[in-house]
N, C-alpha and C positions, 0 to 999 in steps of 0.2 A: 312725652310718651305716656306718663302716668295719667295725665288729664284725658288723653285720647282713649286710653284703656277704660278709665272710669266712665267717660261719656258713652262709650260703646256698651259697657256693662249696664248702665242705666237705661239705655234705649232698648236693649234686649229684655231687661226686667220689665219695662213698661209694656213691651209687646206681649210678654208672657202673662202679665196681669190682665191686660185687655182680653187676651185669648181665654184665660181661665174664667173671667167674669161673664163674657158674652157667649162663650161656646155652648154651654148647656141651656140656659134659659132663652137665649136669643140666637137662633141659628143664623140670623141675618148678618151677624158679625163675621161668621165664617164665609158668608157670601161676599162680604166686603173684603175680607182677607184674601180670598182667592180671585177676586175681580171678575166673577162670571157666574155666580151661582144663582143670581136672581133670574126669574123666569121671564119677566117682562123687559128688563133692561140689561142686555149682555155686556154693554160697554161701560158699566159703572166703574168709576175710578176707585183705586184703593185709597185708604185714609192716609193723611199726612204723617200720622204716628208710625206707619209702617214704611211709607215711601222714603222717609228720612234715612232709612237704613242703607239705601243705595249709595249715597256719597260716603257714608261711614265705612261701608265695606270696601269701597274704592280706595279710601284712605288707608285702610288696613292692608289692602293688596299692595299699594305703593310702598308701604313700610317694608314689606318683604321683597321688593323688587330686586332683581339681580341676585336672588338667593342669599339674602342677608341672614345668616344663620343665627346671629345674636338676637336679632329682632324676632325671628321665628320662635326661638326659645322663649323670649320674653313675653310674647303674646300668649303663650301657653302657661307660663309660670313666672311670676315676678320675684320669687324667693322672699316673699314677705309674709307677715301674719295673715293678711287677707289677700288671696290670689284671685285673679280674674282670668279664667281659662277661656279666652276669646275663641280659641280653635273649636272647642266643643260647643260654645255658645253659637258660633256661626253655623255649625252643623245642625244644631237644634232649630235654628231659625229656618234653615233650608227644609228641614223635616216638617216644620209647622206650616210654612207657606205653601208647600206642595200637598198638604192635606193628608199626610201619612198617619197623623194621629187618629184619623177616622178608621184606620185599619184597612183601607182599600188601595193597595199599590197598583192595581189594574185600573183604577178610576182617576188616573192623573189628569186625563183630559177634562174632567169636571172642575178641576181646581186651577189649572194653568190656562191663562188666556193672554190676550195681547197686552193687557194692562200690567200684569205682574211678571211677564216673561223676562223683561230686562233685569228686574230685581233678582230673579232666579239665576240668570246667567252671571250676574255680578257675584252672587254667593258662590257659584261653582268656580269662577275664576279666582276668587279670594281663597277658597279652600285649596285650589291647585297651587297657588303661590305659597301657601303655608307648607306644602309638602316637598316642593321641588328643591333640589340642592345636592343631595337629599337631606331632609330632616326626619330621621327615623322615628323620633319621639312623636312628632306631629302625625306621621303616617299611622303609627299604632293608635294614637288617640282617636283618629277618625275611623279607622277600620274596626276597632273594638269598643266603640262607644255604645252605651246602652240604648240609645235611640235607634230609629230605623233609617238614619241618614244614609248609610252605605247602601241599603236596599233601595232607597229612593233613587240614588244615582244609577244603580244598576237598572232599575225600571225605566229610567229616562232613555237609556241606551237601547233596551230591548223592545219596548212597547210603542205602539202607535199612539200619538197624543192627539186625539180627536175630541171635539170638532175643530181645534185650532189648526190641525194639519190639513183640513179640507180647503181652507182659503188662505193660509199663511204658512206654506211649507218651509219657507226660508227661516222662520222663527223656530220651527221644530228642528230643522237641520242644525241650527246654531246651538240649540239645547243639547242635542245628541253629541255634537262636536265637543262642547265644553265638558259634558259628562264623561265622555270617553277619555279626554285628557286628564280629568281628575282621577279616574281609575288607574291610568298609566302612572300618574304621579304618586299614587299610593304604593305602587309596586316598584318605583324607581330605585335602581342601585341596591336592590336587596338580594341577599344570597340565601335567604330562607324562603319557605313557602307559606308562612302563616297568613300574610295578607292576601295572597292569591287564593288560598283555600277559603278565606272568609268571603271573598268576592264570588267564588264559585259555589258557595253554599246554597244561595238562592237563585242560581243561574243554570239554565239548561243549555248544554253545549249545542244541541240542535237549534235551539231558539237563537243563540248568538250567531251561528252560521247563517240562518235564514235572515237575520237582521242585516248581515253584510250584503247578501244578494238583493234584498229589498231596497236598501239605501242606494246601491249601485244603479239600479234601474229607475230611480227617481229622476235621473238626468234627462232633461228634455233634449232630443236630438237636434232641435233647431237652435238651442242656446249653446254658444261656445264662448270661451273666454276672449276678451278683447285682446287681439294680437298686438295692437299698437302699444298698449300698456306694458305688455311683456317685453317688446322690443325696447321700449324706453327704459325699463328696468335693467335690461342687459347693457344698454348704453351707459347708464349711470354707474353700473358696476365696472364697466371697462375703464371709465375715466377715473374712478376712485382708486385709491391705494388698496392693497390687499386687505379685504375684510373690514374696511373702514366705511361704514355706512351710518355713521352717527347722525349726519345731517338728514338722511332719509328717515332714520328712526325718529328723530325729533319731529319731523314733519308728519310722520304717521301718528305720533302721539297727539299732536295738535288736532289732527283730523278725526281721531277716535271720538272726541266729544261731540263733533258735529255730525259725522256720518259714519256708519258702519257698513262695511262691505258684506254682502251676503256670501256665505260659504258655499262651495260647490258640493253637490251630493257625492261626487266621486271622492272628494277629499274626506268627507265625513265617513264614507264607507271604508276609506283607506285607514283612518284612525281606528275604526272598529276592528278592521282586519289585524292591525298591529296589536291591538288589545288582545284579540283572540290568539294571535301568535305567541304573545308573552304568557298567556294563561295556559296554552297548550303544553308548556314545559312542566306543568303540574297536574295535567289531566290527560290521561291516555285516550279517552273517548274523543275529546276535542282535538287532540293531535291527529287522530285517525280521520276525523271528518275534514280536516284541512288538507289532507292528501288528495292529489288529483285522482279522479275516477271513482270516488267513493259515493258522492252524492248523486242521486238519480235525477234531480232537477237540473235541466240543461242550463237554465239561466243562472242559477246559483253557482254551478260549476264554471261557467264562463266568467262570472265575477271573481271567483277565487283564483282562476288562472290569470286574470288581468292583474289582480293585486299581487299575486306571487311574482309575476314578472317585473313589477314596478316597486318591489320592496327589497331592500338590501340589509345586510347584517355585517357588522364589524366587531372587533374586540379592541378595547383600549386598556391602557394601564393608568390607574388613578395615582394620585399623589402618594397614597399609602402603599403603592406597589401592588395593590390587588387588581386583578383583571376583571373587566366588566363587559358585558355584551350589550350592544346598541342595535336596535332594529328601527329603521327609519324609511320614509318614502323617498324614492329616487326622484330628484327634481326633473321636470319635463325637459329642461334645456340639455340634460345629459345625453339624450338620444341623438344629438347632433354631432357628437364626437365621431370623426371619420375613422374608418378602418385603417387607413394608411398611418394615421397618428398613433393608433393603438399598437400596430406592429412596430413602428419606429421606436416608440417609448419602451416597449417590452424588450426589444432586442438591443437597444443602444444605451440604456441607462447603466452607468458604470458603478461598480462597488467602491465603497470608501475603504479606508485602511482597516476598519473593523469587519469588512465583508458584508456591509449592509447597503442596499440600494434605495433605502427610504429617503436619504438626503437628496440624491439626484432626482428622485420621483417627486419629492415635495417642491423642489425648485421649478419643476415644469408645470406645476398645478395651475398657476396663474395663466400661463400661455395656453394650456389646454382649455381652460374656462373661457378665455378670450376667443379661441377658435369655435367653441360651442355657440357663443353668442353671435359670432359672425356668421356661422353656418345657418343659424336661425334667421338672421336678417336676409340671407341669400334666398330664402324661400319666397320672399316678396319680389324677387327678381328672377323669374323663371329661366330666362335664357342664360344668365350668368350662373345660376345654380346648376343647370343641365351641363354646361361646359365644365364647371368645377368638379362635378362628380365623376368625370371621365378623364382625369389627369393621367392615369396610367395608359389609357388608350392613345392619347396624343403623344406621349413619350415614345411608345412603341412604334407608332407611325413615323415619327421623326427619324428614329434610328434606321428603320427599314428604307426610308427614302434616301437617307445619307449613303447607305450601302449601295443602293441602286444607282445613284448618281456617280459614285466613284467607280463602279463597274463600267458605266458608259464611258467615263473619261479614260479609264485604263485601257479599254479595248479599242477605242476609236480615235484617240488623240494622236497626232494633230487631225483636226476635222477636215474632211474634204469640202471643197466649196460647192460641189454639185451633189445632187441626190443620186445615190447608188441604186442600180437596178438589181432586183432580187430574182433569183431563179424561180420559175412558176412552181416547181415541185416543193422547194423550201417554203414558198409563200403558202401553198396549200397545207403544208405540215404545221405552219404557225397558226393558220386559221383553225385547223383541227384541234390544236392545243388550247386555243382560246375557247372553243365551244365545249370541249371536254371539261376543262377547268371550271367554266361557268356552270355546267351541269352539276359538278361536284360541289361547288359553293352553294348552289341553290338547295341541293338535297342534304348535304352534310357540311354545313359551314364550319370550316376549320382554318386556323391560321396558315397552314401549309398550302391549302387549296387557294386561299386568297392571294398569297404570294405568287403562286404559279400563274394565276389569272393576270395579275398586274404585270408580271414579267413578260408574259406573252403579248399583252397589249402594248407595252413599251417597245418590244422588239418589232412589232408590226408598225408602230409609229415611226421608228427610226428609218425604215425603208419606205415609208409613205410620205412623210412630211420633212424628213431630214434629221440629222443628228442634232444640229444646233437648236432647231425648233423644239425637238423633243426634250433636250436638256434644259432649255429655257422654261418649258412648261413644268417639268418635274421640279426644277429649282424654285419656281414660283409657288408650287404647291407646298414645298418644304418650308418656305418663308411663312406662308399663311398658316400652316399647321403649327410651326414653332411659335408664332404669335398667339395662336389659340391656346397652346400649352402654357405660355407665359401668363396669359389672362387667367387660365385655370389655376395655376400655381398661386397667383396673387389672390384669387378668390378663396382658395382653401386656407391660405396663410393669413388672410385678413390684412394684406399689405395696404389696401386702400385706406385703412384707418390708422396705420402706423405713421410715425414721424419720418421725416426725410432721412434723418441720421440712422434710425433703426432699419430703414429700407436699404440704404447703401451699405450697411454693415452685414446684411444677410448674404452669406456666401452662396447659398443655392440660387437666390435671385440674381446675383451678379454673374454667376456661372451661366445661367440660361440667357441672360442679356448678351454676354459675349458669344454664346452659341448662335443667337439670332443675328448678331453683327457679322459673324463669319458666313452665315447663310446669305446675307445680303451682299457681302463682298464677292462670294462665289458667283452670285447671279449677275452682278453689275461690273465687277472688276476683272476677275480671272477665275477660270475653273479650278485651278490648283488650290484655291482656298478651301474647297470642299474636302480635300484630303485631311485637313486638320480636324474636321468634324468626326473622323473615325476614332480619335482619341477618347470620345465619349464612352467607348467600351470600357475604359479603365474606371470611369466614374460609376458605371452601371454594375460592374462585377466586383464582388468583394475580394476574390482571389487576386485579381490584378491590382486592387488597391493595396493588398498586403505586399505585393512585389514592390510597389513604390514606397510603401512604408518601411520596407526592409532597408532602404537607402536613407530615407529622411528621418527615421526614428533616432538612429545613432549618427546623424549627419555631422555633429560636432566632432565625434571621434574620427570619422572618415576624413573630414576636412583637415583636422590636425595631422593625421597620418599623411595626407596628400601634401601638406605644407612641408612636413619632414622630408618627403620624397623629393620635392622641388629643391630644398636646401642641399640635400645630398647630391642631386644632379648638378647643382651649381658648383659644388666643391669638386666633383669629378670633372666638370668642364674646365675649371681653372687648372687642374692637374694636366688634363689633356692638352690644353693650350700651351702650357709651359714646357712639357716634355715630349708629347706625342703629336705635335702639330702636323708633321709630315705624314703621319699615318691616317689622318682624316681626309682620305682621297676616296670619293664615292663615285659610282657609275651613274651617269645621267643620260637620258634619251632626249636630245634636243629636237625640237619641232623643225621639220624641213621647210624650206622656202616654198616649194611647190605645194605642200599641204596648206600653208598659209594662204597662198593665192587661191586654192580651191575653196577654202572656207569663206574668203572674201567674196568670190563669185557666187557661191551658194546663198550668202546673206543678201547680196544685192538682188538676186533673182527672187528670193522669198519676200523682200520688202517692196518689189515692184507692184504697183497698184493697178497698172493698165497692161493690156496685151501688147506685144511687140508690133511695131508698125508693119502693116501689110499682112498680118496674120489673119487667116480665115476663121479658124476655130480656136477660141481662147483656152479650151481645155487641153489642147496639144502642148507638149512640153517645148520649151525654148531650145531649138536645135543647137544653136551656137553655144549656149550655156551648158547644155548637157554634154556636148562634145568636149568643151573645155574641161568640164569636171572629169570626164573619162580620161582625157590625155594627162591631166594633172595627176590623177590617181595612178596612172601607169608610170609616169615619171617618178612620182614619189616612191613607188614600190621599187623601181629600179635603183633610185638613189639610195634607198635604205639597204638594198642588197649590196651595192657597191661599197658602202661604208664598212661592212664586214664586222661591226661590233659597236659597243656603246662608247660614248665619250667619257672622259675622266675630268673631274674638277675638284679643287680643294674645298673642304667644308669647314675649316677652322682658321680662316684668315684673321677673323676678329673674334673677340670673346663672345659677342652676341651670336654669331653664326655657330660657334662651338657649342654654346648652350642650347640653341635650337636643334642642332644636329644630335646632340646627346639626348635631349628630351624626346625627339621624334623617333630616331632609329634605335636608341637604347631601350626604350620601353616597348617598342613594337616587335623587337626581335626576341625570340625565345631564349637565346643565349646571352642577351645583353648587348652592350655597345661593341663587344669584340667581334660579333658576326658582321657588323657593318664596316669596320675599319680594315685597313690593309693588313694582310697577314705577314708578320715580320719573319725574317730568317733567324735561325738559332745562332748564327755567327755574329749577329748585330750586337752592339754594346748594350742597348736598352731592351734586349729580348726578355730578360727575367723581370725587370720592372713592368714591362708591358703585359706579361702573363699575370703578374699580381694585380695590375690595374683591371684587366678583364675579369679575373676571378672575384675580386672584391666587388666590382659593379654587379656581377651576376648574383653573388650570395646576398649582398646587402639589399639591393634594390629589387631584383627579380624574385628572389626566393623569400626574403623576409618582409620587406615593405609591401610589395604587391599582394602577397598572401595574407598579410595583416588586414589589408582593405577587403580582400575577398572573404576572409574569415569573419570579419565583422558583419558583412552583408548576409552571408549564409547563416550565421548564428542568429541574427535578428529575424530572418525569415523563418527559421525553425522555431524561434520563440513565439512569433506571431501565429504560427500554425498550432502550436501547443496551447497558446492562449485561446484561440478560436475553439479548439476542441474542449478545453476546460469551460469556456463560456457557454457553449452549447450544452455541456453536461450540467452546468449550474442552472441554466434555464429549464432544463428537463426535470431535474431532481431536487431543486432547492426552492423553498418558498420565497417569493419575491419580498414579502413583508417582514416575516420574522426570521428568515434564514434557516429554518429547520430543514433537515434533509429528509428524503423519502424514507430512509431506513428507520427514522424515528417513529414512523407510523406502522411499521410492520407488526402484525399480530395485535393491532389495536382495534377498538370498536369503530374508530373514525379513520377512514383511509386517507392517503395523501391527496388523492383527487378530490375527495369531499372537503378536505381541509382548505385547499387553495380555491375551491369554488364557493364554499359557504362561510367558512370562518375568516380566512384571510384573503379574500378576493381583492386584488390590487385596485380594480376599478371601483369597488364599493368604497374604498377609502377616498378615492377622488370624488365620488358622488357625495360623500359626507362633507368634504371640504366645500364643494359647490353649494350644498344645502346651507352651510353656515354663511355663505356669501349672499344667498337670495332670501334667506329667512330673516324676519324681523328680530332684532336682537332681544327685544323684550319678551319674545315668545320662546326663547331658548329654555330647554330643560336643563337640569343640573349637569349631566354629562356633556351636553352641547356647550354650555357656558365654560366648562373646564377646558374642553378642546379649543374653544375659541380663544381663550386667554393664552393657551400654550402656543397657538399659531401666531398670535400677536407678538409673543416673545421669541418667535422662531425657535421654539423648544420642541424637539421631536421625541421627548421621553414618553409621550402618550402612545407611540407606536409600540406594539409588543415586540420584544427582541428575544429570540430563542425560547419563546413561551407560547403555549396554546391552551385554551381552557379544556379542550377535549383530552389533552395529555394529562393535565392536572387532575381531572376527574378520574381518568383511568388509573393514574398513580394512587389517588386516594382510595379508589376501589381495590387496587392491588394491596395497598397497605392494610386496609380493613380485612381483606382476605387473609393476609399474612398474620395479622393479629388474631383473627379467629382460628387459624391453624395452630398458632402457638398456644392459644387458650385450650384448644382441644388436646394438644399434646400434653399440656400441663395437667389437665384433668386426668388423662390416662396415666400419667406418671404418678399423680396423687393416689389414684386407685391402686396402682401397683405397690406404692409405698404402704398404703393401708393394709393391703393383702399380705405383704411381706411382714409388716409389723404384727399382724394377727398370727401368722405362722410362727414368728419368732416368740411371741408370748406363749403360744401353745407348746412350742418346743421347750421353753423354759419351764413351764408347768410339768411337762413330762420328765424332764431331767430332775426337777425337784422331787417328784413323786418316786422316781427310781432311787434317788439318793436316800430318801426316807425308808424305802423298802429294804435297801441294803443295810441300813442302820438297824431296822427291826430284826432282820435275819441274824445280824451279828449279836444282838442282845438275847434272842431266844433260840439260838442255834444249838446243835448237839454238843455234849461235854467233851472236854479234851481227853486224850488217851491215858494220861497219868491219873486222872480222876477215876477213870473206869477201873 
């Protein structure tokens, strides 16, 4: 390190000596230094004595890589007798090579050319690495150095660098990009305004805003980013572990020396906008210009609106527990996050025991990033992308078709074999309904009108082509629609890129596969399978899900209580078998033989596949069979009437029958098993034990055990309802990130709505995590590196908890006001004390004067009476 510092110091000293020797008598050295001052040869190379600084500066930059604070400090001061301040020397070198020693900041274009622009960029990058971390000492050293270095950096951001910009705009954009990064690094993680004011000293707010708009419109509309490279980047990020891009970073480092990518004008403008946003906190005029609707220039206004929409801001907590605000550009891939995912995450992320949702939100970050990358890939497949974007529509169509199919089955099953004729009046009414609903759909397309039209068309088809043909057609449409929905779901979830194990463990995917299987069974096997599809309403409605959860949430308690009930029933059955076996006589309705014959005849007639021999019309009923059914029915009725009552049979011959009878009749009767057994006479020997048996069964099983089960279910449902109300209240009045409630922002300068939109926007935190995934690790700022390491360690302490910078500032302002009020009261009290002290002194003087006067009167007063 010492050798490197000494070599760097010697190289800088040699450059300064060459500069001092050749600058005044031979201006041609300045031409050589700037690489473009000569009139006849604009492409003249810079000397080797100066070009050697580029690898030296690169070496110094790598020494400070990953914000090595010890080396940052060491490069500024070695704590020795002879110190080499390489930070200031690098700044002086930048000042020298850009020609600011001539005093012309507006003439940068005369000194910057293609030959020395790489050296200037390297100097800017090295200075940036000196400051990031942050290293406040290096920031102050650069900002308050006596040279014009900070002004040079500001001029690079604001001014046009011509003639270089006329034919190599990519080099100019790179200079502006690095210069803006350096200015941001000088202000990084600072809570004071000294450096910002130093930057603003020679900067016009209007000029900075104009520079943003000018850079934005340097974009060529015919030039776009290579989409294949972006998709490849997303693919690498999907395959890599969270935030592990070391291999890609190493490859990028190797490629830096060979080839440098040109920076996008919009990205440069975005960096300048973020710089302006940071400076606006210390300059009211600049803050006013950045607000929408202030600038008269339409192009500049459009640029500001674009950057405002694609810029996010979050607050983090550093290791020293101080809060810091980060402003960053939103990665382009974030725009592909679907609205369904946003709603699902916002509503379904659960709170932990501390009442924070950050943990659950952080666990879903990788899945949401994978979805973004997959949605980005879908754009290259227009059909699949179009289907995936309408997942809600396919789901709604599937449910409506299911309801329609079940209505047809319920109204017309069993289906007649022939087509039914429709009355002409009813047919005309149906056609009228079709035409009216069609007109309504064309003029005012609403779901109710579409349902009416489809229902009328289906009804017309039933009487035109037959019920079975119509049902087959609607069922086929339902299968096709559900298949499209399944493809849409897989497209939105990125199922095509997941492993087989991850796919089969996805509950929603398996649920919809089973739904599709039932649709196919209803179409090919039997129509009654369609009835199971109606249970989808439970999955679609949260209220019905809570009804199911009221049983399943405390399922173990209910199951144990049910086991207790079975045990008690078993015990009561043993007692009944031993002592009350003769009382288990129940009424039964035996099926008559005539009714059995009728059912057999009806079954044979239904299963006959051909018409009876000699029949002319197959649609006419089989006369013998119909007559047999009529006669059998009549005889059966007569036989039932002749019986005059129900049959009796014992129900406790065996212990098994006794258990089944007690379980069946005992639980279904409101009074217990006693209502189903024979009513004993009071003169019987076992009358009192039988009464006790019935009462114990009623109190223990019917009143206690059954009500225990019902109570658990009802209480669980009430708890679910209160939890839902509390959940909705939390979503409405509690910050998702920090957990502060709405009332904390009452009577504050920053409202709750502004807090959750600008300070602690939950999606901004997701965008920042995505930024750390897609950004080169060597390009991280100090706060970004800190958050990156915290994410690597799965440490969520960087999220603010029950804190907000706006509240801290308000509290500080309130404390200052309170201190000022106390000072004012103290001054008033001091004045009163001084006034009272003066009055007390005056009163003492008066009393002293009066006492002296009385003494004088006593001394020179009239003589006594005796003396007279």
